[in-house]
C-alpha positions in Angstrom: 0.0 0.0 0.0 1.5 3.3 -1.1 1.6 6.3 1.3 0.7 9.6 -0.1 3.5 12.2 0.2 2.1 15.6 1.2 3.4 18.7 -0.4 1.9 20.8 2.3 2.3 21.1 6.0 0.7 23.0 8.8 2.6 26.0 10.1 2.6 24.3 13.6 4.6 21.4 12.1 7.1 23.9 10.6 7.4 26.2 13.5 7.3 24.1 16.6 10.4 21.9 16.1 12.4 24.8 14.8 11.2 27.3 17.3 11.8 30.0 14.7 9.5 32.5 16.4 6.7 32.3 13.9 3.1 32.4 15.0 1.7 28.9 15.5 -1.5 28.5 13.5 -3.4 25.7 11.7 -2.7 27.5 8.4 -1.7 25.0 5.7 1.5 25.9 3.9 1.9 24.7 0.3 5.6 23.9 0.0 5.5 24.2 -3.8 4.3 27.8 -3.6 6.5 28.9 -0.7 8.7 31.8 -1.8 12.3 30.7 -2.1 13.6 33.3 0.4 11.8 31.5 3.3 14.4 28.7 3.6 17.4 30.4 2.1 19.7 29.8 5.1 19.2 26.1 4.7 20.4 26.0 1.1 23.0 23.3 0.5 26.0 24.5 -1.4 28.4 22.3 -3.4 32.2 22.7 -3.2 31.9 24.8 -6.4 29.3 27.1 -4.8 31.6 27.6 -1.8 34.7 28.3 -4.0 32.7 30.8 -6.1 31.4 32.6 -3.0 34.9 33.2 -1.7 36.6 33.8 -5.1 34.0 35.6 -7.1 35.0 35.7 -10.8 38.2 33.8 -9.9 37.0 30.9 -7.6 39.4 29.6 -5.0 40.7 26.0 -5.3 38.6 23.4 -3.6 41.8 22.2 -1.8 41.8 25.6 0.0 38.4 24.8 1.6 39.6 21.5 2.9 42.7 23.2 4.3 40.5 25.7 6.1 38.5 22.9 7.6 41.6 21.3 9.1 43.4 24.5 10.2 41.1 27.5 10.4 37.7 26.2 11.7 35.8 26.3 8.5 32.5 24.4 8.9 32.6 20.7 8.1 30.4 19.5 5.2 27.6 17.2 5.7 27.4 14.0 3.6 24.1 13.4 1.9 25.8 10.5 0.0 29.0 8.5 0.2 30.9 10.8 -2.3 28.9 14.0 -1.8 29.7 16.9 0.4 27.4 19.9 1.0 27.8 23.0 3.2 24.9 25.0 4.6 24.9 28.5 3.2 24.2 30.0 6.6 27.4 28.4 8.1 29.6 29.5 5.1 28.3 33.1 5.3 28.8 33.2 9.1 32.4 32.0 8.7 33.1 34.7 6.1 31.5 37.4 8.3 33.6 36.2 11.2 36.8 36.5 9.1 35.9 40.1 8.1 35.0 41.0 11.7 38.3 39.6 13.1 40.3 41.5 10.4 38.5 44.8 11.3 39.2 44.2 15.0 43.0 43.6 14.3 43.2 47.0 12.6 41.8 49.0 15.5 
């Protein structure tokens, strides 16, 4: 017997485990029509995405990311598959902000 996969959830289901501060209602949220900006911080980036984020038009080498993981506290990737690594956008952005903040503090 097949189970139906729902493409909608109640806002209570979304809000309560995450405790994101949203109002708890019985409103049904259609996941297919949810604006992309709602879950942006949970976007999974590939190694290419991360390298482009730090390098812009001249992406850094992927080996640099793995060196940063070992020596400079860069966030570890999570592994959705045996040969697949992904980073959460929010963690990568926070790491970069921290680098900028530390650099500014050294100058003062």
